[in-house]
C-alpha positions as a printed NumPy array, in Angstrom:
array([[17.256, 12.16 , 25.541],
       [20.885, 13.191, 25.538],
       [23.089, 10.046, 25.561],
       [25.978, 12.09 , 27.019],
       [23.947, 13.412, 29.963],
       [24.731, 11.906, 33.369],
       [22.115,  9.546, 34.754],
       [19.709, 11.187, 37.186],
       [19.938,  9.943, 40.774],
       [16.416, 10.336, 42.169],
       [17.741, 10.023, 45.742],
       [19.661, 13.302, 45.35 ],
       [18.257, 16.818, 45.333],
       [18.475, 18.218, 41.795],
       [19.361, 21.66 , 43.191],
       [22.169, 20.932, 45.678],
       [22.985, 17.256, 45.065],
       [22.341, 16.371, 48.712],
       [20.29 , 13.445, 49.995],
       [16.632, 14.343, 49.506],
       [15.401, 11.733, 52.029],
       [12.705, 10.629, 49.613],
       [10.786,  7.755, 51.223],
       [ 9.238,  6.875, 47.872],
       [12.694,  6.292, 46.348],
       [13.796,  4.256, 49.369],
       [10.697,  2.077, 48.971],
       [11.276,  1.722, 45.233],
       [14.924,  0.729, 45.778],
       [14.416, -1.625, 48.724],
       [10.884, -2.894, 48.204],
       [10.227, -2.173, 51.873],
       [ 7.146, -0.151, 52.789],
       [ 8.014,  3.322, 54.104],
       [ 6.077,  5.903, 56.077],
       [ 4.74 ,  8.749, 53.905],
       [ 7.53 , 10.979, 52.631],
       [ 8.137, 14.273, 54.444],
       [ 7.412, 16.112, 51.214],
       [ 3.745, 15.091, 50.979],
       [ 2.886, 17.593, 53.711],
       [ 4.836, 20.43 , 52.068],
       [ 3.978, 22.992, 49.423],
       [ 6.359, 23.472, 46.501],
       [ 5.724, 26.661, 44.535],
       [ 5.48 , 26.623, 40.763],
       [ 8.443, 29.02 , 40.694],
       [10.636, 26.595, 42.659],
       [ 9.601, 23.614, 40.542],
       [10.283, 25.58 , 37.354],
       [13.825, 26.265, 38.581],
       [14.714, 22.559, 38.387],
       [16.803, 21.329, 35.479],
       [14.42 , 20.077, 32.781],
       [15.71 , 16.501, 33.011],
       [14.931, 16.421, 36.766],
       [11.403, 17.833, 36.649],
       [ 8.919, 15.264, 37.971],
       [11.789, 12.807, 38.486],
       [13.71 , 13.884, 41.6  ],
       [12.643, 15.453, 44.892],
       [13.906, 18.735, 46.226],
       [15.478, 18.326, 49.689],
       [14.113, 19.961, 52.833],
       [17.112, 22.319, 53.032],
       [16.576, 23.689, 49.52 ],
       [12.835, 24.   , 50.104],
       [13.452, 25.885, 53.343],
       [16.044, 28.172, 51.754],
       [13.749, 28.96 , 48.838],
       [10.792, 29.682, 51.132],
       [12.923, 31.895, 53.403],
       [14.158, 33.83 , 50.379],
       [10.634, 34.193, 48.97 ],
       [ 9.167, 35.433, 52.269],
       [ 9.403, 39.227, 52.637]])
């Protein structure tokens, strides 16, 4: 771990820095039960997940806007 690296904010999209609306992070932070996160019904390609910074992989959710933009770009 790089001691000079900024701390990861799991409530922010690692691609754009916007609010990722992650219900799991809201529940973790508040302790209040949340409805299932929007992302559980989505498909995230291996290519998109591989594009995340290494320190964010499996630690921060991609936002709906970035997912939509990636999928629109990937669709011929």
